[in-house]
C-alpha positions as CSV (number, residue, x, y, z in Angstrom):
1,M,29.4,-32.3,-47.8
2,K,32.1,-29.6,-46.8
3,K,34.6,-32.4,-46.5
4,L,33.9,-34.2,-50.0
5,Q,34.4,-30.6,-51.7
6,L,37.4,-29.9,-49.6
7,S,38.9,-33.5,-51.0
8,F,37.9,-32.8,-54.6
9,Y,39.9,-29.3,-54.6
10,S,42.7,-31.2,-53.1
11,L,42.7,-33.6,-55.9
12,C,42.5,-31.2,-58.3
13,L,45.3,-29.1,-56.8
14,I,47.3,-32.0,-56.9
15,L,47.2,-32.8,-60.8
16,L,47.7,-29.2,-61.4
17,L,50.8,-28.8,-59.4
18,S,52.3,-32.4,-61.4
19,A,51.2,-31.0,-64.6
20,C,53.2,-27.9,-64.1
21,S,56.3,-29.8,-62.4
22,I,57.0,-31.3,-66.0
23,P,59.6,-29.1,-67.7
24,A,59.1,-27.1,-71.0
25,G,59.7,-28.4,-73.9
26,M,59.7,-32.4,-72.7
27,T,56.8,-34.1,-73.6
28,N,56.3,-38.0,-72.6
29,S,53.7,-39.9,-70.8
30,K,56.3,-41.5,-68.9
31,E,57.0,-38.2,-67.3
32,T,54.3,-37.5,-64.6
33,L,56.4,-36.2,-61.5
34,V,59.5,-34.6,-61.0
35,N,61.5,-35.8,-57.6
36,E,63.9,-33.6,-55.9
37,S,65.4,-36.6,-54.5
38,L,66.1,-38.7,-57.1
39,P,70.1,-37.6,-58.7
40,K,70.5,-36.3,-61.7
41,I,72.9,-37.3,-64.2
42,E,75.6,-34.1,-64.3
43,K,78.7,-36.3,-65.7
44,L,77.2,-37.6,-69.2
45,K,79.9,-38.4,-71.6
46,S,79.8,-39.5,-75.3
47,I,81.8,-40.3,-78.4
48,S,80.1,-40.4,-81.8
49,D,81.1,-41.2,-85.3
50,M,79.1,-40.9,-89.0
51,S,75.8,-42.2,-87.7
52,S,75.7,-43.3,-84.0
53,A,76.8,-41.5,-80.5
54,A,77.9,-43.8,-77.5
55,F,77.2,-42.2,-73.8
56,E,78.9,-43.6,-70.4
57,W,77.9,-41.9,-66.7
58,E,78.7,-42.6,-63.3
59,P,77.5,-45.8,-61.5
60,L,74.3,-45.1,-59.3
61,Y,74.1,-48.5,-58.0
62,N,73.3,-47.8,-54.3
63,E,70.9,-45.3,-55.6
64,N,66.6,-45.9,-55.4
65,I,65.9,-45.8,-58.8
66,E,65.2,-48.2,-61.7
67,G,66.7,-46.8,-64.6
68,F,67.1,-43.9,-67.0
69,Y,65.8,-41.7,-69.6
70,L,67.6,-39.9,-72.7
71,Y,66.6,-37.2,-74.1
72,R,67.5,-36.0,-77.5
73,S,67.6,-32.5,-79.5
74,S,68.6,-31.5,-82.8
75,E,68.7,-28.1,-85.0
76,D,65.8,-29.7,-86.9
77,S,64.0,-30.2,-83.8
78,P,65.0,-28.3,-80.9
79,E,63.0,-29.9,-78.3
80,F,63.9,-32.7,-76.2
81,K,62.3,-35.7,-77.3
82,L,62.8,-39.4,-75.3
83,V,64.9,-41.1,-77.6
84,A,65.7,-44.5,-75.0
85,T,64.4,-46.0,-71.8
86,I,67.2,-47.7,-70.0
87,K,65.2,-50.0,-67.6
88,D,68.4,-51.7,-65.6
89,K,70.3,-49.0,-63.4
90,F,73.2,-51.3,-63.6
91,Q,73.8,-50.0,-66.8
92,T,76.4,-47.3,-67.8
93,H,76.4,-47.2,-71.6
94,Y,74.0,-46.6,-74.6
95,V,74.4,-46.2,-78.0
96,D,72.0,-43.8,-79.9
97,S,72.3,-44.8,-83.4
98,K,70.7,-44.0,-87.1
99,L,72.0,-40.4,-86.7
100,E,72.6,-38.0,-89.8
101,P,76.6,-37.8,-90.6
102,G,78.0,-34.4,-89.8
103,K,75.4,-33.3,-88.0
104,K,75.0,-31.4,-83.9
105,Y,72.8,-32.9,-81.8
106,H,72.2,-32.1,-77.5
107,Y,71.4,-34.9,-75.2
108,M,70.2,-35.0,-71.6
109,M,69.6,-38.0,-69.2
110,K,67.6,-38.6,-66.2
111,S,67.4,-41.3,-63.9
112,F,63.5,-42.5,-62.7
113,N,62.5,-44.7,-59.8
114,N,59.7,-47.6,-59.5
115,Q,56.7,-44.9,-59.3
116,N,58.1,-43.6,-62.8
117,H,59.0,-40.2,-60.6
118,I,61.9,-38.2,-62.9
119,S,64.9,-36.4,-61.6
120,E,65.4,-32.9,-62.2
121,E,67.3,-32.0,-65.2
122,G,70.7,-32.6,-65.4
123,T,73.7,-31.5,-67.3
124,S,73.2,-31.3,-71.3
125,I,75.9,-32.4,-74.0
126,E,76.3,-31.5,-77.4
127,L,77.9,-33.3,-79.9
128,I,78.6,-33.3,-83.6
129,T,78.4,-36.4,-85.5
130,Q,81.5,-37.3,-88.1
131,P,81.0,-36.1,-91.7
132,R,79.9,-38.3,-94.4
133,I,82.6,-40.0,-96.0
134,E,83.8,-38.3,-98.5
135,A,83.3,-39.0,-102.7
136,L,85.9,-41.0,-104.1
137,P,88.8,-39.0,-105.2
138,F,89.6,-41.0,-109.1
139,V,86.7,-42.2,-111.2
140,Q,86.9,-42.9,-115.1
141,A,84.7,-44.2,-117.4
142,V,86.4,-45.7,-120.2
143,T,84.2,-45.7,-123.7
144,N,84.0,-47.2,-127.3
145,L,83.8,-51.0,-125.6
146,P,81.6,-53.4,-127.4
147,N,78.2,-53.7,-125.7
148,R,79.6,-52.3,-122.6
149,I,81.0,-49.2,-120.4
150,K,83.7,-50.1,-118.2
151,L,84.5,-48.2,-114.6
152,I,87.1,-47.8,-112.7
153,W,88.3,-45.9,-109.9
154,R,91.0,-45.7,-106.9
155,P,90.0,-47.7,-104.0
156,H,88.8,-45.3,-101.5
157,P,91.2,-44.3,-98.8
158,D,88.9,-44.2,-95.6
159,L,89.5,-47.6,-94.0
160,R,85.7,-47.4,-93.2
161,V,84.7,-48.2,-96.6
162,D,83.0,-51.5,-97.2
163,S,81.2,-52.1,-100.4
164,Y,80.4,-49.6,-103.5
165,R,76.8,-48.7,-105.0
166,I,77.0,-47.7,-108.9
167,E,73.9,-45.8,-110.1
168,R,73.0,-45.2,-113.9
169,T,70.7,-43.0,-116.2
170,K,70.3,-42.3,-119.9
171,M,72.7,-39.6,-120.8
172,G,70.9,-36.4,-119.8
173,E,68.2,-37.8,-118.0
174,N,69.2,-37.5,-114.4
175,Q,67.3,-40.3,-113.6
176,F,69.3,-42.5,-111.6
177,K,69.2,-46.3,-110.8
178,T,71.1,-48.6,-108.5
179,I,72.4,-51.3,-111.1
180,A,75.5,-53.0,-108.9
181,K,76.8,-53.1,-105.6
182,L,80.5,-54.1,-105.1
183,K,81.7,-55.5,-101.4
184,N,85.4,-55.2,-100.5
185,R,86.7,-51.6,-100.3
186,L,89.6,-52.7,-102.8
187,N,87.0,-53.7,-105.5
188,A,88.3,-50.6,-108.1
189,E,86.3,-51.6,-111.5
190,Y,82.6,-52.7,-113.1
191,I,81.9,-53.4,-116.4
192,D,78.2,-52.7,-117.4
193,T,77.5,-55.3,-120.0
194,D,74.8,-56.4,-122.5
195,M,74.1,-52.7,-123.6
196,K,73.4,-51.5,-127.3
197,D,76.2,-50.3,-129.9
198,N,76.4,-46.7,-129.5
199,E,74.7,-46.5,-126.2
200,S,75.4,-43.2,-123.9
201,F,74.7,-43.6,-120.2
202,D,75.9,-41.1,-117.4
203,Y,77.0,-43.2,-113.7
204,R,77.5,-42.0,-110.2
205,I,79.5,-44.2,-107.6
206,F,79.0,-44.1,-103.9
207,A,81.2,-45.8,-101.3
208,I,79.5,-47.1,-98.1
209,S,81.0,-47.5,-94.6
210,F,80.6,-50.8,-92.6
211,D,77.7,-49.1,-91.1
212,G,75.7,-48.6,-94.3
213,I,76.5,-45.0,-94.6
214,E,77.2,-43.3,-98.2
215,S,79.7,-41.1,-99.6
216,E,78.8,-38.1,-101.5
217,P,78.8,-39.5,-104.9
218,S,81.2,-39.0,-107.2
219,E,81.4,-37.0,-109.9
220,I,78.8,-37.9,-112.9
221,L,80.5,-40.2,-115.6
222,S,79.6,-39.7,-119.3
223,S,80.1,-42.4,-121.6
224,T,79.3,-44.6,-124.6
225,S,79.5,-47.8,-125.8
226,K,81.6,-48.9,-129.2
227,A,79.2,-47.8,-132.5
228,L,78.8,-50.6,-135.0
229,P,81.6,-50.7,-138.3
230,S,80.6,-48.2,-140.7
231,Q,78.5,-49.6,-143.6
232,V,80.3,-51.0,-146.5
233,E,79.9,-49.2,-149.9
234,G,80.4,-49.0,-153.5
235,L,80.1,-53.0,-154.1
236,K,79.8,-54.2,-157.6
237,A,79.2,-57.6,-159.4
238,S,80.1,-58.5,-162.6
239,T,78.1,-59.6,-165.1
240,D,80.3,-60.7,-168.2
241,L,82.3,-63.8,-167.1
242,S,82.1,-67.1,-167.9
243,N,81.3,-69.5,-164.5
244,K,82.2,-66.9,-162.3
245,I,80.9,-63.5,-160.7
246,S,83.9,-61.3,-159.8
247,L,83.0,-59.1,-156.8
248,S,84.8,-55.5,-155.5
249,W,83.9,-52.8,-153.0
250,N,85.7,-49.8,-151.4
251,A,88.1,-50.9,-149.2
252,S,87.6,-49.9,-145.2
253,N,89.5,-46.7,-143.7
254,D,88.1,-47.9,-140.0
255,A,91.1,-48.0,-137.7
256,D,90.1,-51.7,-136.3
257,F,89.1,-53.2,-139.2
258,S,89.5,-57.0,-139.4
259,Y,87.7,-58.5,-142.1
260,Y,84.5,-58.7,-144.4
261,K,81.9,-61.2,-144.4
262,I,80.0,-61.7,-148.1
263,Y,76.7,-63.0,-148.2
264,S,74.7,-64.3,-151.2
265,T,71.2,-65.5,-151.9
266,S,69.9,-67.0,-155.4
267,S,66.9,-64.8,-155.4
268,S,66.1,-61.1,-154.2
269,F,63.2,-62.7,-152.3
270,L,65.2,-65.5,-150.6
271,P,67.5,-64.9,-147.3
272,Y,71.0,-64.4,-147.4
273,T,73.7,-66.5,-146.1
274,L,77.3,-66.3,-145.3
275,L,79.1,-67.2,-148.3
276,A,82.7,-66.4,-147.1
277,Q,84.9,-64.1,-145.0
278,T,88.0,-62.0,-146.6
279,D,90.2,-59.1,-145.8
280,S,90.3,-58.2,-149.5
281,N,88.1,-55.9,-151.0
282,H,87.6,-57.9,-153.5
283,Y,86.1,-61.5,-154.1
284,E,85.5,-63.9,-157.1
285,D,82.3,-66.7,-156.6
286,L,83.3,-69.7,-158.6
287,V,79.7,-70.5,-160.1
288,N,80.2,-73.0,-162.6
289,E,76.6,-72.5,-163.9
290,V,75.8,-70.6,-167.2
291,G,73.5,-67.5,-167.2
292,K,73.3,-67.6,-163.5
293,S,72.5,-64.7,-161.5
294,K,73.2,-64.1,-157.7
295,Y,72.5,-61.3,-155.3
296,Y,75.4,-59.9,-152.8
297,K,75.6,-57.9,-149.6
298,I,79.0,-57.3,-147.9
299,T,79.6,-56.2,-144.1
300,Q,82.8,-55.8,-142.0
301,V,83.9,-57.1,-138.7
302,D,86.3,-55.2,-136.4
303,K,88.6,-56.2,-134.1
304,D,86.2,-56.6,-131.2
305,A,83.9,-58.7,-133.4
306,L,81.1,-55.7,-134.0
307,E,79.8,-56.3,-137.7
308,S,78.8,-53.2,-139.9
309,P,75.1,-53.0,-140.7
310,M,74.0,-55.3,-143.3
311,P,72.9,-53.3,-146.6
312,K,69.4,-52.7,-147.5
313,E,69.4,-53.8,-151.1
314,G,71.7,-56.8,-152.6
315,V,73.9,-56.6,-155.7
316,E,72.8,-58.7,-158.3
317,G,75.9,-60.7,-160.3
318,K,75.4,-62.9,-162.9
319,T,77.9,-65.2,-165.3
320,L,77.7,-65.6,-168.7
321,G,75.1,-67.4,-170.9
322,L,76.1,-70.1,-173.4
323,P,78.1,-67.7,-176.4
324,A,75.6,-66.9,-179.6
325,A,75.3,-69.8,-182.5
326,P,76.9,-69.3,-185.4
327,S,75.1,-68.4,-188.8
328,I,76.4,-71.0,-191.7
329,I,76.8,-68.6,-195.1
330,L,77.7,-71.3,-197.2
331,A,77.9,-74.7,-198.3
332,Q,79.2,-75.7,-201.3
333,S,80.3,-78.5,-203.3
334,A,84.2,-78.2,-205.0
335,S,86.1,-81.1,-206.8
336,D,87.8,-81.8,-203.8
337,G,85.4,-81.6,-201.1
338,I,82.4,-79.6,-199.4
339,N,83.6,-75.6,-198.4
340,L,81.4,-74.5,-195.2
341,E,81.7,-70.6,-194.3
342,W,80.3,-69.1,-191.1
343,V,79.7,-66.1,-189.3
344,D,79.6,-65.7,-185.3
345,N,76.7,-63.8,-183.7
346,D,78.8,-62.8,-180.8
347,D,83.0,-62.3,-180.0
348,R,82.8,-64.7,-177.7
349,A,83.9,-67.8,-180.1
350,S,87.5,-68.9,-179.6
351,E,86.8,-72.3,-181.4
352,Y,84.2,-74.0,-183.0
353,I,83.4,-77.3,-183.8
354,I,81.4,-78.8,-187.0
355,K,79.2,-81.7,-186.9
356,R,78.1,-83.9,-190.2
357,Y,75.8,-86.1,-190.6
358,G,74.7,-88.7,-193.3
359,G,76.2,-91.3,-194.7
360,D,77.6,-94.3,-192.4
361,S,77.9,-92.1,-189.2
362,P,78.1,-88.4,-187.8
363,V,81.4,-86.8,-188.4
364,I,82.6,-84.6,-185.9
365,F,85.6,-81.6,-186.5
366,K,87.1,-80.4,-183.1
367,G,89.2,-77.7,-182.7
368,V,88.4,-75.6,-185.8
369,K,90.1,-72.0,-185.5
370,E,89.0,-70.2,-188.6
371,K,85.4,-69.7,-189.8
372,R,85.4,-72.1,-192.3
373,L,86.0,-75.6,-193.3
374,K,87.0,-78.1,-196.5
375,D,85.6,-81.0,-195.7
376,I,87.5,-83.6,-198.1
377,K,86.4,-87.0,-197.1
378,A,82.6,-85.9,-198.3
379,L,82.1,-89.1,-200.7
380,P,80.5,-88.3,-203.9
381,G,76.7,-89.5,-204.6
382,I,76.0,-88.4,-200.8
383,E,73.9,-85.1,-199.4
384,Y,75.0,-84.1,-196.4
385,E,73.9,-81.7,-193.7
386,Y,75.9,-79.6,-191.4
387,E,75.8,-77.4,-188.5
388,V,78.1,-75.2,-186.4
389,I,79.1,-74.8,-182.6
390,S,80.9,-71.9,-181.4
391,V,83.2,-72.5,-178.2
392,D,84.0,-69.5,-175.4
393,L,87.1,-69.9,-173.9
394,A,85.7,-71.6,-171.1
395,G,84.5,-74.6,-173.0
396,N,81.0,-73.2,-173.2
397,E,79.2,-74.6,-176.0
398,S,76.5,-72.5,-178.0
399,A,73.7,-73.9,-179.7
400,P,74.1,-75.0,-182.8
401,S,73.2,-73.3,-185.8
402,K,71.0,-74.3,-188.4
403,R,71.8,-77.4,-190.7
404,V,72.5,-76.7,-194.0
405,K,72.4,-79.5,-196.7
406,A,75.3,-79.7,-199.4
407,G,76.9,-82.6,-201.9
408,Q,79.5,-83.9,-203.7
């Protein structure tokens, strides 16, 4: 019984001593016992870049070990932690990656044997990873382009740069999202397309190294796509011309004006269709219909093919109707014929047509310039009927006047 108690106490003592042999601040299930006979790693060399650190140590080929443990600490995590297990004692190089640029780290290495014993602490070394790539030194946004914004920059001078990442946010919102990634350091342009007119965004650009480390962001670039041309104003459409409608409007003051588009419809309830294009601020629509109404809208187009907003309301134009029919005021028989006189009911008549019915066949008198006519060919004993038609300058004929009777 005493031997059994003695064995139990001895086992407890061994476990206690084993626990006490693990250095403070170093925790790992593999560290069970420090063996002073195992070689310490005193000459650990290092070299680092932005995100990695490479280590080299003297060969221990002839030592009775299995491999090495690599420990790391930092300002954020001051306790040494196991970061790598190197299971081949013939290995003398190792790279620790995914480090933060421009940050200070401490490293230490221990050897271990096949019983999982570890050596005493060797010399710890300090290293600082290289700083992050600087922001692009020159960036610029080209504004006032149609439905797009153009970004340009000078290729990053750091030869470690492999690509660029571009972020965008609505101007003033500060919710940047990646919109493009461009390979090759010499790429120096990006065009953001398919945007609305007069739309504003903020941009920033990151340079990315071959190992995926991003630079500081560029300065924020603010830009706006081109606005539409200004709306056409002052449209007027004639209502007093024969067989045509004359349009006129205020000339554009836009610096990059190119031409106008004229749209028309026969009814305010129907869609407008393109009638013509012109660079002048007036146009004649040859309608060739009497009393025809049409509605018009006009837009302007700039040199980038952007078209101004369509006006909400159209402007009505109209061709003249037929001249008013004249009124006969005299139909009187005389010794040398029948005298006719009439008056106009508007001022459009340029000549007259007189038609006589009766006798063997109707007779037409054309090209009469005055408002009177003596029918010297009327025969005695026959009663005739007369009507007068006005003709305007465009050749439009009025309805005939009321017929009057007269005889010789």
